[in-house]
N, CA, C and O of each residue as an XYZ file, in Angstrom:
208
protein
N     114.277    143.166    179.311
C     114.722    141.868    179.773
C     113.591    140.874    179.540
O     112.437    141.147    179.870
N     113.922    139.742    178.982
C     112.910    138.766    178.603
C     112.695    137.677    179.645
O     111.826    136.822    179.469
N     113.448    137.692    180.696
C     113.318    136.633    181.693
C     113.228    137.244    183.083
O     113.580    138.405    183.293
N     112.757    136.450    184.013
C     112.719    136.871    185.407
C     113.440    135.838    186.249
O     113.250    134.633    186.081
N     114.268    136.325    187.152
C     114.946    135.437    188.085
C     114.005    135.140    189.245
O     112.952    135.765    189.368
N     114.379    134.196    190.087
C     113.565    133.896    191.263
C     113.456    135.109    192.180
O     112.413    135.336    192.793
N     114.528    135.888    192.275
C     114.480    137.098    193.097
C     113.450    138.066    192.543
O     112.682    138.652    193.306
N     113.418    138.246    191.227
C     112.438    139.138    190.616
C     111.013    138.657    190.877
O     110.122    139.454    191.169
N     110.813    137.359    190.771
C     109.473    136.801    191.031
C     109.048    137.048    192.474
O     107.890    137.372    192.739
N     109.991    136.894    193.408
C     109.689    137.126    194.818
C     109.341    138.600    195.054
O     108.370    138.905    195.747
N     110.120    139.499    194.488
C     109.838    140.918    194.630
C     108.489    141.275    194.018
O     107.734    142.053    194.601
N     108.177    140.717    192.849
C     106.869    140.945    192.224
C     105.738    140.459    193.130
O     104.731    141.143    193.308
N     105.921    139.273    193.695
C     104.905    138.688    194.574
C     104.637    139.587    195.779
O     103.493    139.739    196.206
N     105.686    140.172    196.317
C     105.568    141.042    197.495
C     105.264    142.485    197.115
O     105.149    143.352    197.980
N     105.132    142.738    195.797
C     104.861    144.082    195.269
C     105.925    145.097    195.707
O     105.623    146.235    196.065
N     107.168    144.642    195.664
C     108.311    145.491    196.000
C     108.918    145.993    194.688
O     109.327    145.194    193.846
N     108.975    147.307    194.516
C     109.545    147.832    193.261
C     111.055    147.611    193.191
O     111.742    147.616    194.212
N     111.555    147.419    191.989
C     112.987    147.230    191.782
C     113.346    147.621    190.369
O     112.480    147.734    189.501
N     114.623    147.826    190.146
C     115.152    148.069    188.803
C     116.105    146.943    188.481
O     116.869    146.503    189.340
N     116.064    146.482    187.270
C     116.923    145.389    186.834
C     117.930    145.919    185.822
O     117.584    146.679    184.918
N     119.171    145.508    185.989
C     120.241    145.885    185.070
C     120.883    144.613    184.529
O     121.012    143.617    185.240
N     121.275    144.662    183.281
C     121.917    143.504    182.680
C     123.278    143.906    182.122
O     123.436    144.979    181.541
N     124.221    143.056    182.304
C     125.554    143.255    181.743
C     125.988    141.980    181.024
O     127.180    141.740    180.832
N     125.014    141.170    180.630
C     125.278    139.876    180.003
C     126.034    140.002    178.679
O     126.735    139.073    178.278
N     125.900    141.119    178.012
C     126.571    141.288    176.722
C     127.988    141.847    176.880
O     128.585    142.313    175.909
N     128.522    141.799    178.099
C     129.886    142.264    178.367
C     130.720    141.094    178.883
O     130.216    139.986    179.064
N     131.985    141.359    179.112
C     132.878    140.347    179.698
C     133.011    140.527    181.208
O     133.852    139.884    181.837
N     132.184    141.397    181.796
C     132.290    141.703    183.227
C     131.830    140.510    184.057
O     130.708    140.025    183.908
N     132.724    140.046    184.939
C     132.342    138.950    185.833
C     132.596    139.283    187.299
O     132.007    138.663    188.185
N     133.461    140.247    187.563
C     133.716    140.629    188.956
C     132.798    141.795    189.328
O     132.288    142.502    188.459
N     132.600    141.982    190.628
C     131.773    143.093    191.090
C     132.313    144.436    190.628
O     131.546    145.320    190.246
N     133.619    144.589    190.662
C     134.241    145.842    190.227
C     134.021    146.082    188.739
O     133.712    147.201    188.329
N     134.177    145.040    187.931
C     133.976    145.169    186.486
C     132.519    145.478    186.164
O     132.236    146.281    185.275
N     131.598    144.848    186.880
C     130.171    145.114    186.663
C     129.852    146.561    187.020
O     129.129    147.231    186.282
N     130.374    147.049    188.130
C     130.157    148.444    188.512
C     130.661    149.384    187.421
O     130.005    150.371    187.088
N     131.821    149.070    186.874
C     132.380    149.895    185.798
C     131.469    149.894    184.575
O     131.205    150.947    183.994
N     130.991    148.718    184.183
C     130.092    148.610    183.019
C     128.815    149.418    183.253
O     128.307    150.066    182.338
N     128.302    149.374    184.484
C     127.069    150.090    184.808
C     127.296    151.577    185.061
O     126.340    152.342    185.184
N     128.571    151.988    185.139
C     128.877    153.381    185.425
C     128.564    153.752    186.865
O     128.217    154.897    187.155
N     128.687    152.792    187.761
C     128.363    152.995    189.169
C     129.621    152.923    190.031
O     130.643    152.369    189.625
N     129.523    153.492    191.219
C     130.591    153.431    192.203
C     130.672    152.007    192.736
O     129.673    151.501    193.247
N     131.827    151.333    192.638
C     131.940    149.953    193.129
C     131.554    149.789    194.599
O     131.116    148.714    195.009
N     131.713    150.835    195.382
C     131.350    150.762    196.803
C     129.836    150.753    197.014
O     129.363    150.524    198.128
N     129.072    151.003    195.937
C     127.619    151.060    196.067
C     126.911    150.005    195.220
O     125.694    150.065    195.041
N     127.658    149.053    194.707
C     127.076    147.966    193.917
C     127.110    146.699    194.768
O     128.165    146.294    195.256
N     125.950    146.084    194.938
C     125.842    144.931    195.825
C     125.244    143.741    195.095
O     124.403    143.900    194.211
N     125.672    142.579    195.462
C     125.104    141.325    194.961
C     123.943    140.971    195.870
O     124.071    141.019    197.094
N     122.823    140.620    195.285
C     121.652    140.254    196.074
C     121.531    138.735    196.136
O     121.504    138.059    195.108
N     121.460    138.223    197.336
C     121.230    136.807    197.556
C     119.953    136.656    198.371
O     119.757    137.352    199.368
N     119.100    135.757    197.949
C     117.864    135.519    198.684
C     117.822    134.059    199.082
O     117.982    133.175    198.240
N     117.611    133.806    200.344
C     117.512    132.437    200.844
C     116.159    132.224    201.498
O     115.487    133.169    201.911
N     115.787    130.986    201.577
C     114.494    130.678    202.168
C     114.624    129.547    203.126
O     113.635    129.136    203.733
């Protein structure tokens, strides 16, 4: 991945490990479709929102 989101920058700053997945090259826009593209259980795929 060539870019970092604000969430990634915050995690880096706090030295919190994470894994990043991209599905930008697909037509997946819903949580269920993204889970399918990633080969994950939809019940275990979460959207991360960070507020300040």
